N, C-alpha and C positions, 0 to 999 in steps of 0.2 A: 469425574475428577477434573477440576479446573486447571488451566494452564498455570503452572507454578513459576515463580521467579527464577528458580535454579534452571528450569528448562529454557527459559528465555535467555538467561546468562550464557548457558552452554551454546545456544544457537548463535548469539552474538560473538562469543569468543572464538568459535570455530569459523566465523565469517561466512556463514551459510546464507545470511540474509542481506541481500543487496537490492531488494525489491520493495516497491511501494505497498504491494499487497501484504507481504509479511510484516513490514514495519508498522502498518496500520493495526494489524492484529496484535502485535507485540505491545504497541503503545496503549491500545485499548485495554488489553489484559492487565497491563501494569497498573493503569489507573483504576480499573475495576477492583483489582486486588487491594489497592491502597484505600479505596472508598469503603470496601466491605470490612476493612480492618481499622476503622477510625479510632477505636478505643486505644490503640497503641501509638497514636500520633499526638503531636503537640497541639496546644491550643491554637497556635498560628495556622497549622494545617487545617484544623477544624473550621476556622474562620474562612478559609478559602475553599471550602467544600463546594459551594455553589459554582464557583468558576471551574472546579474540577469536573463537576457534572456537565457543565456547558462544553468543556473540552471533550468529554466522552461522547456527547451528542454530536459534536462536530466531526469527530473521528468516525462515528457510526454513519453519519450523513455522507462523508467522503467515500467510505467503503461501499455504501449502497449505490452511489453513483457509478463507482467502478464495477460493481456487480451488475448493474443495469446495462452498461456498455458490453460487458462480457456476455450476457444472455441475449442481447439484441443483435450481436454481430457474429460473423463466421470467421474462420481462419483466412478465407479468401478476402474478405473485406478488410481485415487487418493488413494483409499483404498488399492490397491495393493502396491503402492509406500510407503504408511505409514507402511504397514505390513513388507515390505522389510527393511525399516529403523529400525523398532523395532527388527527384527531378527538380523540385523547387530549390533545394540546396545547390544542385549543379548549375541551375540557371542563374542563381544569385551570386555566383562566384566573383564576378567583377563588379557587381551592382552596388554592394554596400562596403563601407570602410569602417575600420576601427570598432568602436563601441556598438554601433548599429549592426554590424556584421556578427559580432559575438552574440547579441541578443537574438537576432533572427535564427542564427545557426543553433544556438543552445536550445531554443524553443522547439525547433524541428527535431533535433537530436533527442531531446527529452520525450517528445511525442513518440518517436520511433522506439525508444526503450520501453515506454508504456505499452505500446501495441505488441512488441515482442514478448513482454511479460504476460500479457493477456493470451497471446498465442500459445505460450508455454503452458499456461494454466488450462487452456482448451485441450491440450494434449494429455492432460492428467485427469481431468474431470469434465463432465458435461454440465454440471450444475454447481454453482457456488451457493453455499448456505449463508445465512446472516452471520454477522461477526460474532455474536454471542455463542453461536454453535461451535465455532473454532476455538473460542476462549474456554468454553466448558468441556470440549472434547479434544484435548491435545493430540490424541492419536490420529484424528482426522486432519488436524493442522499439519502434523509432521509427515503425513502421506503426500502432501502437496509440495514438500520441499525436496529439491534434487538430492 
């Protein structure tokens, strides 16, 4: 049974998804569902089908990169990277001003969120499957959600 739009809606309404991992799967599943059901869409949607396919490929590519980092790294390496970022943020406290400070800080903070997300996933599973697996097996997808 594929991931249904009502399951995605419930997930979003309940604010359970604040992560890149889950957002990628949801966006991919939503597009996949729309593409598989092209008969019920407008002529305009059908004309943009190629761009939708490219978007799906881009989401899949992004997910695969995330999956690769997940499999190649350990919790300790994620912790080390977070500590490095925190040291960098602390050292740059008086170094940057205004816009530059916001850019540097937001980049490092986003990286920390990403590493924390991967650490959380490492605590739930040892192996991340391809994105189609989670799209086609929602019970496996929901096991990874807190």
